[in-house]
N, C-alpha and C positions, 0 to 999 in steps of 0.2 A: 240275698246280698250278691252283688255282681260287680264286675269291673267293665266299664264301657270304654273300649279302646279307641274306636274310630267314630267319626261323625255318623249320624243316622243317614240311611239311604233315602233318596227321594221316593215318595210313595208311588210315583208312576213308573219307576224303574222295574223292568221285568227281569227275573232271575231264572236261569235254567235249574241250577242245583244249589241248595244250601246244605251245609254239612254240620252235623252235630257230632263232636268228638267227646265220647264219654270216658272220663278219666277220674272218677270219684271213688274208686274202690279202695279197700283197706290195705291191699297188697299183703295179706296175711300169709299166703303160701310162699311169697318171695322172701319174707323176712326183713325187707326194707322197701322203701318207696320206689316202685318199679318205674313209674313215669318220669321220675327225676333222676333215675340212674343214668350214668353216662355209658354209652356204647359207641365205640369208634369215635370218641371225642365229642359226641353230641348227646344232649339229653334225649331220652327215649321219646318224650312227647314232641320235641322239636323235629326229630327225624321223621316221624310220621306226618306231622303237619306240613312239612316241605312238599310232599307229593300233592296234597290238596291245593297248596299255594300255586303249584305249577299246572294243575289241571284246568284246561280252558273252560270246561263246563261249570266249574265251581265259581260262584259269585261271592260267597261269604262263608265264614266258619265261626261257629259258636263252640267254645270249649266248656265242658261241665266238669268241675273238679271239686275236691274237698275244700271246705271253707278256709282252712289255714294255708292252702296253696294258691288261692285265687290271685293274690297280688304277685306272687312269685312267677306263676305261669304267664301272667300278663306282661311282666317285665321281659321274660324270655321271648315272647312273641315280638315285642318291640325290638329287642336286641338283635334278633335274627331276621328282622325285616319281613315278618309274616303279616303282610298288610291286609290279607283277606280275613284275618281274625277280627271280628267286630265286637265280640263280647267274650268275657271269661266269667262264668257264674258258678255259684255254689250248687252242688248236686243234692240229691235227695237221699232218703234212707236206704233205697234199693236201686238196682240198676234200671229197672223199669221206670221208677220215679224220676231218676236222673235224665233218662232219655226223653221222657215226656216233658220235663222242664226245659230241655234244650229245644225241642220242637216248638215250644211256645215263644221262644226268644228269636227265632229266625224270621226273616221277612215273610209276610203273608203273600208276597208276589212270587215266591219260589214255586216252580212247577213240581219239582221233586225234592225230597229231603233224604240225604244220605246219613246214616248213623254208623259211626266207626269206633272201634275199641282203641282207646289211647295207647294201649299196650301192644299194638301191632305197628312197629316202627318201619317195616319194610314194604308197606303197601306201595304199589307203583301207579304211575299216571295211567298206564294202559288198563290196568285192572279197574281203576276208578271209572274211566271213560266207558268201558264196556258195560259195567253195571248200570251206569246212568242212562246210557242209550237204551238198554233193554227195559228199564223202568219207565222211561218215557213212552215206550211202545205199549207195554202191557200193565203197568201200574205197580209192579213189585219185582225186584230182582236182587240176587245175592251171588257172590262168587263162591265156588265150592270145588273141592277136589275129591276124587273117588277114594273111599276107604281102602287101605291096603290090608289091614289085619282082619281076621275073622272075628266077628262081634257076637258075644253071647248075651242074651237077656236072662238074668238070674234073680232069684228072690231067696233071701236067707242062705246065700251060698250055694243054691242049687240051680242048675241051668233049666230054664223054662223053655227057651226057644233059641234057635240059631238062624237069624234072618239071612236072606240071600245077600252076600257081599256086593254083588253087582248092582244092587239097588240102593246102596248106602253111600252117602256123601258127607264129608266134613265141611260144614258151612263156615265161611269166613266173613269178614267185613271189609269194606263198607257194604251195608245192606241199604238198598235205595227204594223209596216208595213215593207214590203220589202223595202230595203234602197233606191233603185232607184225610186221606185214608190212614196214614200212620198216626196222625194226631188222634183220630177217633179210636183207632185200634188200641193204642197205648192207654187212653183214658178208660176204655171199656175193661181192659185187663186190670187196671187199678180198682175200678168200681167193683169188679167181681172178686177182688182179693186174690188174684192169680199172679204169682211171681214167675217171670220168664227168664230164660238164660240167653235168649236172643230176640230180636225184634220181628223177625219173620214169623215167629210163633204167634205174635199178637195179631197180625193180619190173617194168618191161617185160621185162627179162632173165629174170624168173621166170614170164613168160607172163601177167602181170596187165595188164588193160586200164586205161587212165587216161582218165577223162572230162574234157573241156575245158570250163571255165566261161568266162564273159565277162571278157576282160582289159580293160586300160585303156591307151591310148597314152601317158598321162601317167605310168604306172608304169615309168619308165625306169630303167635300170641305169647308174650313173655309172662309166664305164670309162676315158674319156680326158678331157683338159681341156675339150674342146668340149661334153661332156655337162654339166659344171658350168655352163657358159654357158647351155646350154639350160634347165637347172633354174632358174637365176636369172631367166631370161626368163619361164618359166611362173609363177613366183611374182609377178613384177612385173605380169604381165597378169591375175593373179587366177585362173589356170586350176587352180592347186593351192594348198593351204594348209599 
């Protein structure tokens, strides 16, 4: 079930980038619906969508959310003039299913598809454009930032290994891929019964290399209540808009 907000694109129209915004999670760790939470006077989902609306490479946006939020999100997109949002659809039982459903709804003429977490409201146009440009060159790209903390690999509370921190990165979204590649990779993961935490892992399973672009520490994912406090602080200090 979905909400079709805009007229269908003409078949001959070529798109550089179509965007799938995944916002169908349960928000269990937040304790309330994070994409509908207001931060700096705007709903979280709207704040993130504004950047994709402003990005010149983006031709359309499909939002994937929970069934009970489809109509509400669609109204928000209309109210805030998010004209690139062409569809708001119901998501699947897992993130991988939701991402796959979104990639099936975007235009077949898109050169690349970007998949973004709806709970990352501070994504910037620059971050989007850099990832899109790199994906157009090599087929798969994602923003990332170097890990600051020392990471331990442990089993049953016992440290097994301490990987070299210099080789570790925290990957963000949007993650951008050649259109056919990401559709096939997500379907393969579903067919294999593999549940993934990000979309890069789907194409990595197929042997595809992902290029990392420059991430942004302010491009935080709102997961717990303290993340909302951090987001409000970033807005108050003028670190994000």
